[in-house]
C-alpha positions as CSV (number, residue, x, y, z in Angstrom):
1,M,134.3,138.7,16.6
2,Y,133.5,135.0,15.6
3,E,133.3,135.7,12.0
4,E,136.7,137.4,12.2
5,Q,138.0,134.5,14.3
6,E,136.8,131.9,11.5
7,D,138.5,134.0,8.7
8,R,141.6,134.0,10.5
9,L,141.6,130.4,11.3
10,S,140.7,129.5,7.7
11,L,144.0,130.8,6.7
12,D,145.3,127.6,8.1
13,F,143.8,125.7,5.2
14,H,145.9,127.7,2.8
15,T,149.1,126.5,3.9
16,G,148.8,123.1,2.6
17,M,145.8,121.7,4.9
18,T,142.4,121.5,3.2
19,P,139.3,121.8,5.5
20,E,138.7,118.0,5.4
21,K,142.3,117.4,6.8
22,H,141.8,120.2,9.2
23,F,138.5,118.9,10.5
24,S,140.0,115.3,10.8
25,A,143.3,116.7,12.8
26,V,141.2,118.6,14.9
27,V,138.8,116.0,15.9
28,N,141.5,113.5,16.4
29,M,143.6,116.0,18.7
30,V,140.4,116.6,20.8
31,A,139.9,112.9,21.2
32,F,143.6,112.6,22.2
33,L,142.9,115.4,24.8
34,S,139.8,113.9,25.9
35,L,141.5,110.5,26.5
36,L,144.4,112.3,28.3
37,L,141.9,114.1,30.6
38,I,140.4,110.9,31.8
39,V,143.7,109.0,32.1
40,F,145.1,111.8,34.3
41,Y,141.8,112.0,36.2
42,V,141.8,108.3,37.0
43,G,145.7,108.1,37.4
44,M,145.9,111.1,39.9
45,A,143.7,109.1,42.2
46,Y,146.4,106.2,42.4
47,I,149.0,109.0,43.3
48,S,146.6,110.4,45.8
49,H,146.5,107.3,47.7
50,F,150.2,107.5,48.7
51,V,150.0,111.2,49.3
52,L,147.1,111.0,51.6
53,E,148.9,108.3,53.7
54,Y,151.7,110.6,53.9
55,I,149.5,113.4,55.2
56,H,147.7,111.3,57.7
57,A,151.1,110.2,59.0
58,V,152.5,113.8,59.4
59,F,149.3,115.5,60.9
60,Q,148.0,112.5,62.8
61,A,147.8,114.6,66.0
62,D,145.8,117.4,64.5
63,K,142.7,116.0,62.7
64,N,141.3,119.4,61.7
65,T,144.7,120.4,60.1
66,C,145.0,117.1,58.5
67,L,141.7,117.4,56.9
68,A,142.4,121.0,55.6
69,V,145.6,119.9,54.0
70,I,143.9,116.9,52.4
71,D,141.4,119.6,51.1
72,V,144.4,121.6,49.5
73,W,145.9,118.4,48.0
74,N,142.5,117.4,46.4
75,M,142.4,120.9,44.9
76,F,146.0,120.6,43.6
77,E,145.2,117.1,42.1
78,Y,142.2,118.5,40.6
79,I,143.9,121.3,38.7
80,C,146.7,119.1,37.6
81,S,144.3,116.4,36.2
82,F,143.0,119.1,33.8
83,L,146.0,121.4,33.0
84,L,148.7,118.8,32.6
85,P,146.9,117.1,29.6
86,V,146.4,120.5,28.0
87,A,150.1,121.3,28.5
88,I,151.1,118.0,27.0
89,V,148.8,118.6,23.9
90,L,150.3,122.1,23.6
91,L,153.8,120.8,23.7
92,I,153.0,117.8,21.1
93,F,150.9,119.9,18.8
94,R,152.8,123.2,18.5
95,D,151.1,124.3,15.1
96,R,149.0,127.2,15.5
97,I,146.0,125.2,14.2
98,F,145.7,124.0,17.5
99,R,146.2,127.2,19.3
100,P,142.7,128.9,18.9
101,Y,141.5,132.3,20.2
102,I,139.8,132.0,23.5
103,P,137.1,134.9,24.0
104,F,138.1,136.5,27.4
105,R,136.2,139.7,26.7
106,P,136.1,141.9,29.8
107,S,132.4,142.8,29.4
108,L,129.4,140.5,29.6
109,P,126.7,140.2,26.9
110,K,123.3,141.9,27.3
111,H,120.8,140.3,29.6
112,A,123.7,138.1,30.9
113,I,121.7,137.7,34.3
114,S,118.7,136.5,32.5
115,A,120.8,134.0,30.8
116,I,122.4,132.7,34.0
117,F,119.0,132.3,35.8
118,M,117.3,130.7,32.7
119,T,120.0,128.0,32.4
120,V,120.3,127.4,36.0
121,G,116.6,127.0,36.1
122,I,116.5,124.6,33.2
123,L,119.3,122.7,34.7
124,Y,117.4,122.4,38.1
125,V,114.3,121.1,36.4
126,F,116.3,118.7,34.2
127,G,118.3,117.6,37.2
128,A,115.1,116.8,39.2
129,I,113.8,114.7,36.3
130,V,117.2,112.8,36.0
131,D,117.0,112.0,39.8
132,S,113.6,110.9,39.5
133,F,114.2,108.5,36.7
134,F,117.2,106.9,38.3
135,G,115.3,106.9,41.6
136,I,112.6,104.8,39.6
137,L,115.2,102.5,38.3
138,A,117.0,102.1,41.7
139,S,113.6,101.1,43.3
140,A,113.2,98.6,40.4
141,G,116.3,96.7,41.3
142,L,119.0,98.7,39.2
143,P,122.4,98.4,40.9
144,L,123.2,102.2,40.5
145,A,126.3,103.2,42.5
146,Y,125.9,106.3,44.7
147,Y,128.9,108.3,46.1
148,E,128.8,110.4,49.2
149,T,131.4,112.9,50.2
150,P,131.8,113.9,53.8
151,L,130.9,117.6,54.0
152,P,133.2,120.1,55.9
153,Q,131.9,121.7,59.2
154,T,134.9,124.0,60.2
155,P,135.1,127.5,58.8
156,L,138.5,126.8,57.1
157,R,137.2,123.6,55.4
158,I,134.0,125.1,54.4
159,F,136.0,127.9,52.7
160,L,138.3,125.3,51.0
161,Y,135.1,123.4,49.9
162,F,133.6,126.6,48.4
163,I,136.7,127.2,46.3
164,S,136.9,123.6,45.2
165,S,133.4,123.2,44.3
166,V,132.1,126.3,43.2
167,I,135.2,128.6,42.0
168,L,137.7,126.1,40.5
169,P,135.4,123.9,38.5
170,A,133.8,126.9,36.9
171,F,137.1,128.4,35.8
172,V,139.1,125.1,35.0
173,E,136.4,123.4,33.1
174,E,135.0,126.2,31.2
175,M,138.5,127.1,30.1
176,I,139.1,123.7,28.7
177,F,135.6,122.7,27.3
178,R,133.9,125.9,26.3
179,G,137.2,127.7,25.8
180,Y,139.9,125.4,24.1
181,I,137.9,122.5,22.7
182,L,134.9,124.3,21.7
183,H,136.9,127.0,19.9
184,L,139.0,124.4,18.1
185,L,135.8,122.9,16.7
186,L,134.1,126.3,16.0
187,P,135.3,126.9,12.3
188,H,133.6,123.7,11.3
189,G,130.1,124.9,12.7
190,K,128.9,126.4,15.9
191,T,126.2,123.9,16.5
192,F,128.6,121.1,15.9
193,A,131.2,122.8,18.2
194,I,128.6,123.2,21.0
195,L,127.3,119.7,20.7
196,V,130.7,117.9,20.6
197,S,132.2,119.9,23.5
198,A,129.0,119.4,25.5
199,V,129.2,115.5,24.9
200,L,133.0,115.5,25.9
201,F,132.1,117.7,28.8
202,G,129.5,115.2,30.0
203,L,131.5,112.1,29.6
204,M,134.4,113.6,31.6
205,H,132.3,113.1,34.8
206,L,132.4,109.3,34.2
207,Y,129.0,108.8,36.1
208,L,125.8,108.3,34.2
209,P,123.4,110.7,35.8
210,Q,126.1,113.4,35.8
211,L,126.8,112.5,32.2
212,L,123.1,113.3,31.2
213,Y,123.1,116.6,33.4
214,A,126.5,117.8,32.5
215,T,125.8,117.2,28.7
216,I,122.6,119.4,28.8
217,A,124.7,121.9,31.0
218,G,127.3,121.8,28.3
219,V,124.9,122.7,25.3
220,L,123.2,125.6,27.4
221,I,126.6,127.2,28.6
222,G,128.1,126.5,25.1
223,Y,125.2,128.4,23.3
224,F,125.5,131.4,25.5
225,V,129.4,131.5,25.1
226,V,129.0,131.4,21.5
227,V,126.4,134.0,21.1
228,G,127.7,136.1,23.7
229,E,131.3,136.1,22.4
230,S,132.7,135.8,26.0
231,L,133.8,132.9,28.1
232,W,132.9,135.0,31.2
233,I,129.3,134.1,30.8
234,G,130.0,130.5,30.9
235,I,132.1,130.8,33.9
236,L,129.4,132.8,35.6
237,I,126.6,130.2,34.8
238,H,128.8,127.5,35.9
239,A,129.8,129.0,39.2
240,V,126.2,130.1,40.0
241,N,124.8,126.6,39.2
242,N,127.4,125.2,41.7
243,L,126.8,127.9,44.2
244,F,123.2,126.7,44.5
245,A,124.3,123.1,44.9
246,F,126.9,124.3,47.6
247,L,124.2,126.2,49.5
248,F,122.0,123.1,49.5
249,E,124.7,120.9,50.9
250,M,125.7,123.4,53.6
251,A,122.1,123.7,54.7
252,G,121.9,119.9,55.0
253,V,124.6,120.1,57.4
254,F,123.9,123.0,59.6
255,L,120.0,123.2,59.6
256,S,117.5,121.1,61.5
257,E,115.3,118.8,59.5
258,N,112.4,121.1,59.4
259,S,114.3,124.0,58.7
260,Y,116.2,122.3,55.8
261,V,112.9,121.2,54.2
262,F,111.8,125.0,54.3
263,F,115.2,126.2,53.0
264,C,115.0,123.6,50.0
265,V,111.3,124.8,49.0
266,L,112.4,128.3,49.2
267,M,115.4,127.9,47.1
268,E,113.7,125.6,44.7
269,S,111.0,128.2,44.2
270,I,113.4,131.0,43.7
271,I,115.4,129.0,41.2
272,F,112.2,128.0,39.2
273,F,110.6,131.5,39.1
274,C,113.9,133.1,38.3
275,G,114.3,130.6,35.4
276,I,110.9,131.4,34.1
277,I,111.6,135.1,34.2
278,G,115.1,134.7,32.6
279,V,113.3,132.7,29.6
280,L,110.6,135.4,29.1
281,I,113.1,138.2,29.3
282,L,115.5,136.7,26.8
283,F,112.7,135.6,24.5
284,R,111.1,139.1,24.5
285,Y,114.7,140.8,24.0
286,H,115.3,138.7,21.0
287,A,111.8,139.2,19.6
288,Q,111.9,142.8,19.8
289,K,115.5,143.2,18.3
290,G,114.9,140.4,15.8
291,R,118.1,139.0,16.9
292,I,117.3,135.3,17.3
293,K,120.8,133.8,16.6
294,H,121.4,131.6,13.6
295,L,124.4,129.6,14.7
296,E,125.3,128.2,11.3
297,N,127.5,130.7,9.5
298,G,131.2,131.4,8.8
299,S,133.3,130.9,5.7
300,V,134.7,127.6,6.6
301,Y,131.4,126.0,7.8
302,S,129.6,127.1,4.6
303,R,132.0,125.4,2.4
304,L,132.5,122.2,4.3
305,L,129.9,120.5,6.5
306,D,126.3,120.6,7.9
307,T,126.0,119.6,11.5
308,P,124.6,116.0,11.0
309,T,127.5,115.4,8.3
310,A,129.9,116.9,10.7
311,L,128.8,114.7,13.6
312,R,129.0,111.7,11.5
313,R,132.5,112.4,10.2
314,S,133.7,113.2,13.6
315,L,133.6,109.6,14.5
316,T,137.3,109.0,13.5
317,F,139.1,106.0,14.9
318,P,140.9,107.9,17.8
319,M,137.3,109.5,18.7
320,I,135.6,105.9,18.7
321,C,138.4,104.7,20.8
322,Y,138.0,107.5,23.3
323,L,134.2,107.1,23.3
324,L,134.6,103.4,24.1
325,Y,137.3,104.1,26.9
326,A,135.0,106.8,28.6
327,G,132.0,104.7,28.2
328,Y,133.8,101.8,29.9
329,H,134.7,104.0,32.9
330,T,131.4,105.5,33.0
331,V,129.6,102.1,33.1
332,W,132.1,100.8,35.7
333,N,131.7,103.8,38.1
334,S,127.7,103.9,37.6
335,F,126.8,100.4,38.5
336,I,127.5,97.9,41.3
337,F,128.9,94.8,39.7
């Protein structure tokens, strides 16, 4: 499927655009889209300030209804901050070069469950390392900013929070980063596409601990999307990972301190051992079938760039401007000044 896709996309190079020009055009467009994502993400917060004041004024007599309406607005704001930039890009860049195939195969790849638990297990371990590292820095006096969101306690708000924290991010973010962006970059190398889309995914979070965690998540999810030839595996990994975070948060709200500690130990053990089992199953499967995936293939890639060269050449002026802009917001949001 991917070989056919790369051959189809390579036809664009025979319409007057060389592979090198196509590479630069795609990288610059991805930088522009990424910049728009941050601008809309930050800008929607200013619009939200006035909307929330209006919601409070209308529903001031009913606190629960007011909070539920705010939750719905936050979901709408989240969707707009991601989908509007994509819509703008598609309106500006109407050439089919920027309309890649997004693999929504109805079936999942073999051993999808093992891939899900392996990825979630690795992310849990990496997340624990990141938390410990920044905990040490905080104890040493690093002024790292921490953000706490009040958690819902009514059934309606819990349901809305589940949708906004588990379902929506899995679909929206995977469609954009592993769907659109990764597949724009894919003809120029699968490893290159996975790495760049993962870094852009991490930077989108605008918070240093989440940047590191999300970048590793982007690499793992991107790999399974590419070798599984389906975006559904990425959506499921993302959703399951968010589901565990949701369960931990809800347990902290409703369980006593002792029960919460027991719940955390139980869930962490399940995640850890399922991750180990997932790793063993996948390695055994690939070893038996002789199917260790070699990412770098495709007609366009083989005649253009290797991954280090592609990464170096992807630092165009628009991409450098975006990295500086995203880095500024990440530092500003991560530290107390």
